[in-house]
C-alpha positions as CSV (number, residue, x, y, z in Angstrom):
1,M,156.8,150.8,273.6
2,G,153.1,150.1,273.6
3,D,153.6,148.3,276.8
4,K,151.8,150.2,279.2
5,A,149.2,148.2,282.1
6,H,147.1,150.9,282.1
7,T,144.6,152.2,279.9
8,H,144.7,155.7,278.3
9,P,141.6,157.7,278.4
10,G,142.3,159.2,275.4
11,A,142.2,162.8,274.4
12,A,139.5,164.8,274.9
13,G,138.5,167.9,271.8
14,R,139.9,168.2,269.1
15,A,143.2,168.0,267.3
16,T,144.8,171.7,267.0
17,A,147.9,173.4,265.9
18,A,150.6,172.1,267.5
19,D,152.8,174.2,269.6
20,H,155.9,173.3,268.8
21,P,157.6,170.8,266.4
22,A,158.2,168.3,268.8
23,S,154.8,167.4,269.5
24,V,153.9,166.6,266.2
25,R,154.2,163.1,264.3
26,N,153.0,163.1,260.3
27,V,152.4,159.4,259.7
28,V,151.4,158.0,256.0
29,L,148.9,154.7,255.9
30,V,150.6,152.4,253.1
31,G,149.0,149.6,251.6
32,H,147.7,148.0,248.7
33,S,143.7,148.3,248.0
34,G,141.1,146.6,250.5
35,S,144.2,145.9,253.0
36,G,142.2,148.2,255.5
37,K,144.4,151.6,255.9
38,T,141.2,153.6,256.0
39,T,138.8,151.7,258.4
40,L,142.8,151.6,260.9
41,V,142.8,155.3,260.9
42,E,139.1,155.4,261.8
43,A,139.8,153.0,264.3
44,L,142.5,155.3,265.7
45,A,140.3,158.1,265.6
46,L,137.8,156.1,268.1
47,T,140.3,155.2,270.6
48,A,142.3,159.0,270.0
49,G,138.8,160.0,271.6
50,A,138.7,162.1,267.6
51,V,135.0,161.0,267.3
52,N,131.7,159.5,268.5
53,R,131.9,156.1,267.4
54,A,134.1,154.3,264.3
55,G,135.0,156.7,261.3
56,R,132.0,159.6,262.4
57,V,132.7,162.4,263.3
58,E,129.5,164.5,265.6
59,D,127.4,165.6,262.0
60,G,127.7,162.1,260.7
61,G,130.0,162.2,258.3
62,C,133.1,159.7,257.7
63,V,136.7,161.2,258.4
64,S,138.2,159.6,256.0
65,D,137.4,158.7,252.4
66,Y,134.0,161.5,253.5
67,D,134.7,162.4,249.5
68,D,131.0,161.6,248.2
69,M,133.3,160.4,244.9
70,E,135.0,158.1,247.3
71,H,131.4,156.2,248.0
72,R,130.9,155.8,244.7
73,Q,134.2,154.7,243.9
74,Q,133.8,152.3,247.1
75,R,137.9,153.0,247.5
76,S,139.6,155.8,248.6
77,V,140.8,157.7,245.5
78,Q,142.9,160.7,247.1
79,L,145.3,161.4,249.9
80,S,142.9,162.5,253.5
81,L,144.7,163.9,256.8
82,V,143.2,163.2,260.0
83,P,144.3,164.6,262.8
84,V,144.6,163.1,266.4
85,E,146.1,164.0,270.0
86,W,147.5,160.9,272.2
87,D,149.9,161.5,275.0
88,G,149.7,165.1,274.0
89,I,151.3,164.5,270.6
90,K,149.4,165.6,267.5
91,I,149.1,163.1,264.7
92,N,148.5,164.1,261.5
93,L,147.4,160.2,260.1
94,L,147.9,160.4,256.0
95,D,145.4,157.9,254.8
96,T,146.6,156.9,250.7
97,P,144.9,155.4,248.2
98,G,146.2,151.8,247.7
99,Y,145.1,151.6,244.2
100,A,147.9,152.2,241.3
101,D,146.2,154.7,239.6
102,F,146.4,156.9,242.4
103,V,150.4,157.1,243.0
104,G,150.0,160.4,242.9
105,E,148.2,160.6,246.0
106,L,150.3,158.6,248.0
107,R,153.4,159.9,247.0
108,A,152.3,163.1,248.0
109,G,151.6,161.2,252.1
110,L,155.2,160.2,251.5
111,R,156.5,163.6,251.1
112,A,154.7,165.4,253.6
113,A,155.0,162.7,256.5
114,D,158.0,161.3,258.5
115,A,157.0,157.9,258.7
116,A,155.2,155.2,257.4
117,L,152.6,152.2,258.9
118,F,152.1,149.8,256.4
119,V,148.8,147.8,256.5
120,V,148.9,144.5,255.0
121,S,146.0,142.1,255.2
122,A,146.8,138.6,256.8
123,S,143.7,137.2,254.3
124,D,145.7,138.7,251.1
125,G,149.2,139.2,252.2
126,V,152.2,141.2,250.6
127,D,151.8,142.2,246.6
128,G,154.6,143.7,244.6
129,S,153.4,147.2,244.3
130,T,154.0,147.5,248.0
131,R,157.0,145.9,248.7
132,M,158.0,148.4,245.6
133,V,156.9,151.5,248.0
134,W,159.3,149.6,250.8
135,E,162.1,150.0,248.5
136,E,160.9,154.0,248.1
137,C,160.7,154.3,251.8
138,A,164.5,152.2,252.8
139,A,165.8,154.4,249.5
140,V,165.3,157.6,251.9
141,G,165.2,156.4,255.3
142,M,161.7,156.6,256.3
143,P,161.0,154.5,259.4
144,R,158.7,152.1,259.2
145,A,156.2,149.8,261.0
146,I,154.0,147.0,259.8
147,V,149.8,146.3,260.9
148,I,148.9,143.2,260.4
149,T,144.9,143.7,259.5
150,H,142.0,141.3,259.2
151,L,143.0,138.8,261.7
152,E,139.5,138.1,261.8
153,A,139.3,136.5,258.4
154,A,139.9,132.9,258.1
155,R,142.6,130.8,257.7
156,A,144.3,134.5,258.7
157,D,147.8,133.7,260.4
158,F,149.7,136.1,262.1
159,E,152.9,134.3,262.9
160,E,152.9,133.2,259.6
161,M,152.1,136.7,258.1
162,T,154.9,138.3,260.2
163,R,157.3,135.7,258.5
164,I,156.1,136.6,255.3
165,C,156.4,140.5,255.6
166,A,160.2,139.6,257.6
167,E,161.0,137.8,253.8
168,A,159.2,140.3,251.8
169,F,160.5,143.4,253.9
170,G,163.6,142.7,255.7
171,G,166.2,142.2,253.1
172,D,169.4,140.9,253.9
173,D,167.9,141.4,257.8
174,P,165.2,139.4,258.2
175,D,165.5,140.0,262.4
176,A,164.6,143.3,261.8
177,V,161.0,142.7,261.2
178,L,160.0,141.3,263.8
179,P,156.3,141.8,266.3
180,L,156.0,143.2,269.5
181,Y,153.1,141.1,270.3
182,L,151.6,138.0,269.7
183,P,148.1,137.9,269.2
184,L,145.7,135.9,272.0
185,H,142.8,133.9,270.3
186,G,139.5,133.8,272.3
187,P,137.5,130.4,272.5
188,P,137.1,129.1,268.3
189,A,134.2,129.8,266.2
190,P,131.6,127.0,265.2
191,D,134.1,126.9,261.8
192,G,136.8,126.4,264.1
193,H,138.5,130.1,263.4
194,A,139.5,130.7,267.0
195,P,139.1,135.0,266.7
196,V,141.8,137.3,268.5
197,T,140.9,139.1,271.4
198,G,143.7,140.6,272.9
199,L,147.5,140.7,272.6
200,V,150.6,139.8,274.8
201,G,153.1,142.6,275.1
202,L,156.9,140.7,274.6
203,L,158.3,142.8,276.3
204,S,156.6,144.1,279.4
205,R,155.2,140.1,279.3
206,K,151.5,141.6,280.1
207,L,148.4,140.7,278.3
208,F,146.2,143.5,277.2
209,D,142.7,141.6,276.6
210,Y,140.4,143.9,274.0
211,A,137.2,141.1,274.6
212,S,135.2,143.8,276.9
213,G,135.3,146.8,273.9
214,E,138.2,148.3,277.0
215,R,142.0,147.3,277.0
216,V,142.5,145.3,280.2
217,A,145.8,144.2,281.2
218,S,146.8,141.3,283.1
219,E,149.1,139.0,283.4
220,P,149.5,135.9,281.1
221,G,148.7,132.3,282.6
222,E,151.3,129.3,282.6
223,A,150.5,128.2,278.8
224,E,151.3,131.7,277.0
225,L,155.0,131.5,278.5
226,P,156.4,129.0,276.4
227,Q,155.6,130.6,273.2
228,L,156.0,134.2,274.7
229,D,159.6,133.8,275.9
230,E,160.6,132.0,272.5
231,A,159.3,135.3,271.2
232,R,160.7,137.3,273.1
233,S,164.4,136.2,273.2
234,M,164.1,136.5,268.9
235,L,162.7,140.5,269.8
236,I,165.3,141.0,272.5
237,E,168.2,139.6,270.3
238,G,166.9,142.2,267.3
239,I,166.6,145.0,269.2
240,I,170.5,144.5,270.7
241,S,171.9,144.0,267.0
242,E,170.4,147.4,265.6
243,S,171.5,149.1,269.5
244,E,173.3,151.7,269.1
245,D,175.3,150.4,272.2
246,E,178.0,148.2,271.2
247,T,178.9,146.5,274.1
248,L,175.0,145.7,275.3
249,M,175.1,142.2,272.7
250,E,178.4,141.0,274.7
251,R,176.7,141.8,278.2
252,Y,173.3,140.2,276.9
253,L,175.2,137.1,275.5
254,G,177.5,136.6,278.7
255,G,174.2,136.2,280.8
256,E,173.2,140.1,281.9
257,Q,169.8,140.6,282.2
258,V,168.8,143.5,280.1
259,D,166.2,145.8,281.9
260,V,162.8,146.4,280.2
261,K,163.4,150.0,280.2
262,T,166.4,149.8,278.3
263,L,165.0,147.4,276.0
264,I,162.4,150.0,275.0
265,E,164.4,152.6,274.9
266,D,166.6,151.0,271.9
267,L,163.7,150.2,270.1
268,E,162.2,153.2,270.4
269,R,165.4,154.8,268.8
270,A,166.3,151.5,266.5
271,V,162.5,152.7,265.0
272,A,163.3,155.7,264.3
273,R,166.6,155.8,263.0
274,G,164.2,153.6,260.2
275,V,166.7,150.4,261.2
276,F,164.1,148.6,263.2
277,F,160.6,147.5,261.7
278,P,158.6,146.2,264.3
279,V,154.7,144.1,263.5
280,L,151.7,145.1,265.2
281,A,148.5,143.6,264.5
282,A,145.4,145.9,264.9
283,A,141.6,145.9,264.0
284,P,138.5,147.6,264.5
285,A,136.4,148.2,267.0
286,A,132.7,146.0,267.8
287,D,129.5,148.2,267.7
288,G,129.6,150.3,271.5
289,A,133.0,149.3,271.8
290,R,135.9,152.5,272.3
291,Q,138.9,151.2,271.4
292,G,139.7,148.8,268.7
293,L,142.1,145.2,268.9
294,G,145.9,147.0,268.8
295,T,145.0,150.7,268.1
296,V,146.5,151.9,271.8
297,E,149.4,149.8,271.0
298,L,149.4,152.0,267.6
299,L,149.0,154.9,269.1
300,E,151.9,154.5,271.4
301,L,154.5,153.4,268.6
302,I,153.5,156.7,267.0
303,T,154.4,159.0,270.3
304,R,157.0,157.4,271.2
305,G,158.7,155.5,268.4
306,F,158.2,157.5,265.1
307,P,160.6,160.8,264.7
308,T,159.7,164.2,265.5
309,P,159.5,166.4,262.0
310,L,163.0,168.2,263.5
311,E,164.7,164.5,263.0
312,R,163.8,164.6,259.3
313,A,166.4,165.6,257.0
314,A,165.8,169.0,255.4
315,P,165.0,169.2,251.5
316,R,167.2,170.9,248.9
317,V,165.9,174.5,249.3
318,T,167.0,177.1,246.6
319,T,165.9,180.9,245.4
320,P,163.7,180.8,242.6
321,E,166.5,181.4,240.6
322,G,168.4,178.7,241.9
323,A,171.0,179.5,244.2
324,G,171.4,177.1,246.6
325,R,170.1,178.0,249.9
326,E,170.8,177.1,253.7
327,L,167.8,176.6,256.2
328,R,168.1,175.4,260.4
329,M,164.6,173.0,259.2
330,C,161.7,172.9,261.0
331,D,162.5,176.1,263.4
332,P,159.3,177.9,263.8
333,E,161.5,181.3,263.6
334,E,163.3,180.2,260.4
335,S,162.1,182.0,257.4
336,L,159.2,180.3,255.8
337,V,159.1,176.9,254.0
338,A,155.8,175.2,253.3
339,E,155.1,173.2,250.1
340,V,151.1,172.5,248.3
341,V,151.2,168.4,248.8
342,K,147.8,168.2,247.8
343,T,145.0,170.5,246.2
344,S,140.9,170.4,246.0
345,S,137.8,172.2,245.8
346,D,135.1,172.7,247.7
347,P,131.5,173.8,246.6
348,Y,131.3,176.9,249.3
349,V,134.9,177.5,250.0
350,G,136.4,177.0,246.5
351,R,140.5,175.3,246.2
352,I,141.7,174.1,249.5
353,S,145.5,173.4,249.7
354,M,146.9,171.4,251.9
355,V,150.5,172.2,253.1
356,R,153.8,171.0,254.9
357,V,155.0,173.7,256.7
358,F,158.6,172.5,256.7
359,S,160.5,176.0,258.0
360,G,159.6,179.2,260.1
361,T,156.0,179.7,261.0
362,L,152.5,180.2,258.4
363,R,149.5,182.3,259.7
364,A,146.3,183.9,258.6
365,D,146.2,186.7,257.1
366,Q,150.1,186.8,255.8
367,T,151.7,187.6,252.7
368,V,153.8,184.7,251.2
369,H,155.3,183.9,247.2
370,V,154.1,181.3,245.6
371,S,156.5,179.6,243.5
372,G,155.8,177.0,240.9
373,H,158.7,175.2,238.4
374,G,159.6,172.1,237.2
375,M,155.9,170.9,236.2
376,T,156.3,172.4,232.7
377,D,156.1,169.2,231.0
378,R,152.4,168.5,232.4
379,G,151.2,171.4,231.2
380,H,152.2,174.2,234.4
381,E,153.1,177.1,233.3
382,D,156.4,178.9,236.0
383,H,155.4,181.0,238.2
384,D,156.2,183.9,240.9
385,V,153.6,185.4,242.2
386,D,152.8,186.6,246.0
387,E,148.9,185.7,247.3
388,R,147.5,186.6,251.1
389,I,147.2,183.7,252.8
390,G,143.4,183.2,253.9
391,A,142.0,180.9,256.2
392,L,144.1,178.0,257.5
393,S,142.2,175.1,259.5
394,T,142.8,171.2,260.1
395,P,140.3,168.8,258.3
396,F,138.8,166.7,260.1
397,G,136.3,164.6,257.5
398,K,133.9,167.4,255.9
399,Q,134.4,169.9,258.3
400,Q,137.4,172.5,259.0
401,R,138.4,173.5,262.0
402,P,140.2,177.1,261.9
403,V,143.5,177.6,263.5
404,S,145.4,180.9,263.8
405,H,149.0,179.8,262.4
406,V,151.0,176.2,261.5
407,I,154.1,175.7,262.5
408,A,157.2,173.9,261.3
409,G,156.6,170.1,261.3
410,D,152.9,170.6,260.8
411,L,150.1,169.9,258.4
412,A,147.2,172.2,257.9
413,C,145.1,173.8,254.7
414,V,144.5,176.9,253.4
415,A,141.7,178.3,251.3
416,K,142.0,180.2,248.6
417,L,145.0,180.0,247.0
418,T,144.3,180.9,243.2
419,R,147.6,180.4,241.8
420,A,148.9,177.6,244.0
421,E,149.4,174.0,243.1
422,T,150.1,170.5,243.9
423,G,153.8,171.1,244.5
424,D,154.0,174.2,244.8
425,T,156.2,176.6,247.6
426,L,154.8,178.7,249.8
427,S,157.5,181.4,251.1
428,A,157.8,184.5,253.0
429,K,157.5,187.4,250.6
430,E,160.2,189.2,251.3
431,D,162.9,185.9,251.0
432,P,161.0,183.7,248.2
433,L,162.0,180.1,248.0
434,L,162.0,177.0,246.1
435,M,161.6,173.4,247.4
436,A,162.4,171.4,244.3
437,P,159.0,168.9,242.9
438,W,159.2,165.1,244.1
439,E,159.1,162.5,241.5
440,M,155.9,161.8,239.4
441,P,155.2,158.8,237.5
442,D,154.3,159.5,234.0
443,P,150.2,159.7,232.7
444,L,150.5,157.4,230.3
445,L,146.7,156.5,229.5
446,P,145.6,158.9,226.8
447,L,141.9,160.1,227.2
448,A,140.5,162.4,224.1
449,I,137.6,164.5,225.4
450,E,135.4,166.7,223.4
451,A,132.6,169.0,224.9
452,H,129.4,167.0,225.0
453,S,127.6,171.0,224.3
454,K,128.2,174.2,223.4
455,P,127.8,175.2,227.2
456,D,130.1,172.5,228.1
457,E,132.8,173.9,225.3
458,D,132.8,177.5,227.2
459,K,133.5,175.2,230.4
460,L,135.7,173.6,229.2
461,S,139.5,175.2,229.3
462,Q,138.5,176.5,233.1
463,G,137.4,172.7,234.3
464,L,141.0,171.3,233.0
465,A,142.5,174.0,233.8
466,R,141.9,173.6,237.6
467,L,141.4,169.5,236.8
468,V,145.5,169.7,236.5
469,A,146.4,172.3,238.8
470,E,144.7,170.0,241.3
471,D,146.8,166.4,240.3
472,P,150.6,166.8,239.2
473,T,150.1,162.6,237.8
474,M,147.7,164.4,235.0
475,R,149.3,166.1,231.8
476,L,147.1,168.1,229.6
477,E,148.2,168.0,225.7
478,H,146.2,170.3,223.1
479,N,147.5,168.3,220.0
480,Q,147.8,170.6,217.3
481,D,147.9,167.3,214.4
482,T,145.2,165.8,216.0
483,H,143.0,168.5,216.9
484,Q,142.6,166.7,219.8
485,V,142.0,167.4,223.7
486,V,144.1,164.4,225.7
487,L,143.8,164.0,229.3
488,W,146.9,161.7,230.3
489,C,145.9,159.4,233.3
490,L,147.6,156.6,234.9
491,G,144.8,154.4,234.3
492,E,141.0,153.6,234.3
493,A,140.5,154.2,237.0
494,H,142.3,157.4,237.5
495,A,140.6,158.6,234.1
496,D,137.3,157.9,235.4
497,V,137.5,159.8,238.4
498,A,139.0,162.6,236.3
499,L,135.4,162.8,234.4
500,E,133.6,162.2,237.1
501,R,135.4,165.3,239.0
502,L,135.5,167.7,235.8
503,R,130.9,166.6,235.7
504,S,130.7,167.0,239.5
505,R,132.8,169.8,240.6
506,Y,132.8,171.8,237.5
507,G,129.7,171.1,236.0
508,V,131.8,170.3,232.5
509,Q,130.3,167.0,230.9
510,V,132.4,166.0,228.2
511,D,132.3,162.6,225.4
512,V,135.7,160.8,225.6
513,V,136.4,160.3,221.7
514,P,139.1,157.5,219.7
515,H,142.5,158.7,220.6
516,R,144.3,159.4,217.3
517,V,147.8,159.9,217.2
518,S,150.1,162.0,215.3
519,L,151.0,160.6,211.6
520,R,152.8,161.6,208.9
521,E,152.6,161.3,205.1
522,T,155.7,161.3,202.9
523,F,157.0,160.0,199.2
524,G,157.5,156.6,198.7
525,G,159.6,157.7,195.2
526,R,160.0,161.2,192.8
527,A,157.4,162.5,191.1
528,A,156.2,165.4,189.1
529,G,153.8,168.1,190.0
530,R,152.3,171.0,187.4
531,G,150.2,173.7,189.5
532,R,147.8,175.9,187.4
533,H,145.6,178.3,188.3
534,V,144.7,180.5,185.7
535,K,141.0,182.6,186.2
536,Q,139.7,185.2,183.9
537,S,136.2,186.9,185.0
538,G,136.2,190.1,184.5
539,G,138.5,192.6,186.9
540,H,141.8,191.2,187.8
541,G,142.2,188.2,186.8
542,Q,144.6,185.3,188.5
543,Y,147.9,183.4,186.4
544,A,150.2,181.5,187.9
545,I,151.2,178.0,186.7
546,C,154.9,176.4,188.4
547,E,156.3,173.4,187.9
548,I,157.9,171.2,190.6
549,E,159.6,168.1,191.2
550,V,159.5,165.7,195.0
551,E,161.6,163.3,196.1
552,P,161.8,161.6,199.2
553,L,164.5,163.0,201.9
554,P,165.4,160.8,205.4
555,G,164.1,160.7,208.1
556,G,163.6,163.9,209.6
557,S,164.7,166.4,207.1
558,G,161.0,168.3,206.8
559,I,160.5,170.3,204.2
560,E,163.3,171.3,201.9
561,F,162.7,173.5,199.0
562,V,164.5,174.3,196.5
563,D,164.7,176.7,193.2
564,K,165.8,175.6,190.3
565,V,164.2,178.0,187.7
566,V,166.0,179.7,184.9
567,G,165.9,182.7,182.6
568,G,162.7,184.2,184.6
569,A,160.0,181.7,184.1
570,V,158.9,182.4,187.8
571,P,160.0,186.4,188.4
572,R,161.3,186.0,191.6
573,Q,159.3,188.0,193.8
574,F,156.9,185.2,193.7
575,I,159.1,181.8,194.2
576,P,158.7,182.9,198.2
577,S,154.9,182.7,197.3
578,V,155.4,178.6,196.0
579,E,157.0,177.7,198.6
580,K,154.3,179.7,200.8
581,G,152.0,177.2,198.9
582,V,153.8,173.9,198.8
583,R,154.3,174.0,202.5
584,T,150.8,175.2,203.6
585,Q,149.5,171.8,201.7
586,A,152.1,169.7,203.2
587,A,150.7,171.1,206.8
588,K,147.4,170.0,205.6
589,G,148.8,166.4,204.0
590,V,148.0,165.1,200.8
591,A,146.3,161.9,201.0
592,A,144.6,161.3,204.2
593,G,144.8,164.3,205.7
594,H,148.0,164.0,207.9
595,P,151.2,166.1,207.9
596,L,153.5,165.5,204.8
597,I,157.5,165.5,206.1
598,D,160.8,164.4,204.7
599,V,161.1,165.3,200.8
600,R,162.8,167.7,198.3
601,V,160.2,169.8,196.8
602,T,162.4,171.7,193.4
603,L,160.8,174.1,191.2
604,L,162.1,173.9,187.6
605,D,159.6,175.6,185.9
606,G,156.4,178.1,185.4
607,K,154.7,180.9,184.0
608,A,153.7,184.2,185.4
609,H,151.6,187.4,183.7
610,S,152.6,190.3,183.8
611,V,148.8,192.0,185.0
612,D,147.8,188.5,186.6
613,S,149.7,186.7,188.6
614,S,149.8,187.4,192.4
615,D,151.3,186.4,195.8
616,A,148.1,184.6,196.0
617,A,148.3,183.3,192.8
618,F,151.4,181.2,193.0
619,Q,150.9,180.1,196.6
620,T,147.5,178.8,195.0
621,A,149.5,177.0,191.9
622,G,152.1,175.7,194.6
623,A,149.6,173.8,196.4
624,L,148.1,172.3,193.0
625,A,151.0,171.3,192.2
626,L,152.2,168.9,195.3
627,R,148.9,167.5,195.2
628,E,148.8,166.6,191.7
629,A,152.2,164.7,192.5
630,A,150.9,163.1,195.2
631,A,148.3,161.6,192.8
632,E,150.6,160.5,190.8
633,A,153.1,158.8,193.7
634,R,152.7,156.0,196.0
635,I,152.4,158.0,199.3
636,H,153.8,156.0,202.3
637,L,151.9,157.0,206.4
638,L,154.2,157.5,209.1
639,E,153.9,156.5,212.6
640,P,155.5,157.3,215.4
641,V,157.4,155.1,217.5
642,A,158.3,155.7,220.8
643,E,161.3,154.3,223.0
644,V,160.1,152.3,225.6
645,S,162.0,150.9,228.9
646,V,160.1,148.5,231.2
647,L,161.7,147.5,234.2
648,V,160.2,144.2,235.4
649,G,160.8,141.6,237.7
650,D,162.5,138.4,236.3
651,D,159.9,136.0,236.6
652,Y,157.5,138.5,234.4
653,V,160.4,139.1,231.7
654,G,159.2,136.8,228.9
655,A,155.6,137.5,229.1
656,V,156.8,141.7,229.3
657,M,159.3,140.7,225.7
658,S,156.3,137.9,224.3
659,D,153.7,141.1,224.4
660,L,156.1,143.7,223.0
661,S,156.6,141.6,220.2
662,G,153.3,141.2,219.5
663,R,153.1,144.7,219.2
664,R,155.5,145.2,216.5
665,G,158.0,146.3,219.0
666,K,161.7,145.4,218.9
667,V,163.4,144.7,221.6
668,L,166.5,146.3,221.7
669,G,168.8,144.9,224.6
670,T,167.9,143.7,228.4
671,E,169.6,144.6,231.6
672,Q,169.8,143.3,234.7
673,T,169.5,145.2,237.5
674,S,169.4,144.8,241.5
675,G,166.5,143.5,243.2
676,G,165.9,140.3,240.9
677,R,164.7,143.0,238.3
678,T,165.4,143.4,234.1
679,L,165.4,146.5,232.3
680,I,164.0,146.0,229.1
681,R,164.5,148.3,226.1
682,A,162.4,148.5,223.1
683,E,160.6,150.2,219.9
684,V,157.2,149.7,219.3
685,P,155.0,151.6,217.6
686,E,152.5,154.3,219.3
687,I,149.5,153.1,217.5
688,E,149.8,149.5,219.6
689,I,150.9,150.8,222.9
690,G,147.9,153.5,223.3
691,R,146.2,151.0,226.9
692,Y,150.2,149.3,227.4
693,A,150.6,151.3,230.8
694,V,147.0,149.4,231.8
695,D,147.6,146.1,229.9
696,L,151.7,146.3,231.3
697,R,150.2,146.2,235.3
698,A,147.6,143.2,234.9
699,L,150.9,141.6,233.0
700,S,153.4,142.1,235.7
701,H,150.4,141.8,238.8
702,G,151.2,146.0,239.6
703,T,155.0,145.4,239.4
704,A,156.7,147.1,236.5
705,R,158.2,150.3,236.1
706,L,157.5,152.4,232.4
707,D,159.1,155.1,230.5
708,R,158.6,155.9,226.8
709,R,159.5,158.3,224.5
710,Y,159.1,159.9,221.0
711,A,161.6,158.7,219.3
712,R,161.1,159.5,215.5
713,H,158.1,158.6,212.7
714,E,158.6,155.8,210.6
715,P,156.6,153.6,207.7
716,M,153.9,151.9,208.6
717,P,153.6,148.2,207.3
718,A,150.9,148.0,204.1
719,Q,148.4,145.8,205.3
720,V,148.5,147.8,208.9
721,A,148.0,151.7,206.7
722,D,145.6,149.6,204.8
723,R,143.3,148.5,207.5
724,L,143.2,152.5,209.1
725,R,142.5,154.1,205.9
726,E,139.3,151.6,206.0
727,E,138.7,152.3,209.8
728,V,138.5,156.0,208.8
729,R,136.6,155.2,205.5
730,V,133.9,153.8,207.6
731,A,134.0,156.1,210.2
732,S,133.6,158.7,208.0
């Protein structure tokens, strides 16, 4: 694999719709921010003849990271699809952001792909978040390969980085992570660093020199042979150990020479099965050059070693009602099943949906059924509607190139699906089906916003709805207690992008305001109150008097109303009026404007007038009585407490537990899990963990996983409540 001695001429023309699933490869590029994924995609596109110079199409735009926002952010913030062709194979390269805030785009890329290229910088190494993604891929058996970049950096060492990758990714079998090529170094520079100018193929024993900007094959010299033979032996043993031919190792150890063709075939099968993970090197082409170092080898690995969509396990498919359904997946003649993996907006075209077709064939002008279920907790309504497919196209930078159809296994874009959201299923109108949405991380950073002006207020609701429809890792909340509009995001960069998209795409300017948690009030002890509402101002008067007693109840009791009136002091028809007045006032609060909960209100006595008493009068009297009781009582502020679960590496357990304690948290327990991780369970006041998702990422170097859910309200410490009241007083 990748050991052809000739230079490939590249692919003329542009990627179009594939004609058979076997001629498609869907590959997602994974790696931390700055590892070189986007640069690698552009280098592969250049080598494949899809662009005229590094990263540029004819109109001068970038093939990846083409969005203006990405230029301003100076990093990838969204999933990009770059289709190229090599050896008659259509390769859909899915470039994902490496920053943790945009992990939703990464998950979408993993869903759409059948194999993954892990891009590792020789100058930065393997970070914890990349290891976690590797484990996710391993859990589903996704084939993977490793590409080492930035070999031009000072002190970059391919051999050392290969060892680090084997240690990080190999698990119990580090011999499953081995290089297919060794770097060839040119003359040392003045700083002593020898640049990588070519590669030596371990299986073919061929030298591939890229110094001229073109891949030139030759025979290695005597100086390279000892190192080559040692690495070659290790690679052959690694391939044979993963071979499906159980007799091959015995024959090899018995001295039999295994021919290169057999080794390459076994290597390709082992890579496609996800049991062997080759390591390669790559670098962008120099100015004026047509091929970057290692790009031909990578394209050959993708086309010959990575699986076709036919080899992917079928996702679970049901009817919208939940009944199971069996399909011959990836059959262009089967019933249509496609999934929206990304939604974006174009100022000229409108909404664009990137879809992966898993079964059947998607055609332009076809009417399809759109199903969206299972995302109601993110502010998405379940929906089942029929929509007509508009134009189909394959993206290339800012361009959309029309295609007539998209077969099973391929990816393309659909214009103007008005109801389809990310994660929705497209299926045949006469045979509606549903794929379960993929797992997404919970957004745990709140961003409270207000419209900047009246015109912005008119557009805010629609802008937010479109924003959330595009990004399933974002949750929209209209908090009924605090009356705030809250966007829940994955981090600060995610929040910045959301605000920028509101402004630039939807023309909505918003102001960020402090996020308020939903506090409650309760009585600290028993208290009595008298509500007197008596007015005589000519005409029909108002007359209502009631006496109540209030006492605290255990947490979770709510508001309990008890009638103990005797002798008809309050007529029976007005007792519900008193209760309504009490409950209305309780909802407004009695001290700091927070809802009152967990009390029993007992109506003891009162007075009425045969003419002037009314429902409205007794409602007012009930509210006045509750306020008077509160004025005489000790009112406690109750704060929401969250149940928090943190899965973190053992090295960070002490720091995380100490941090939780500093947030008034109560650690409930710890549990050892696999992979050298510990699950920490704790209860923490929500007012202390507004930014915890961001702080935990810094504390754990991006390796922790956080879950939280509301547990209950409980009394706030007096000193914290006093400080909060003072902050409110100063702000007002």
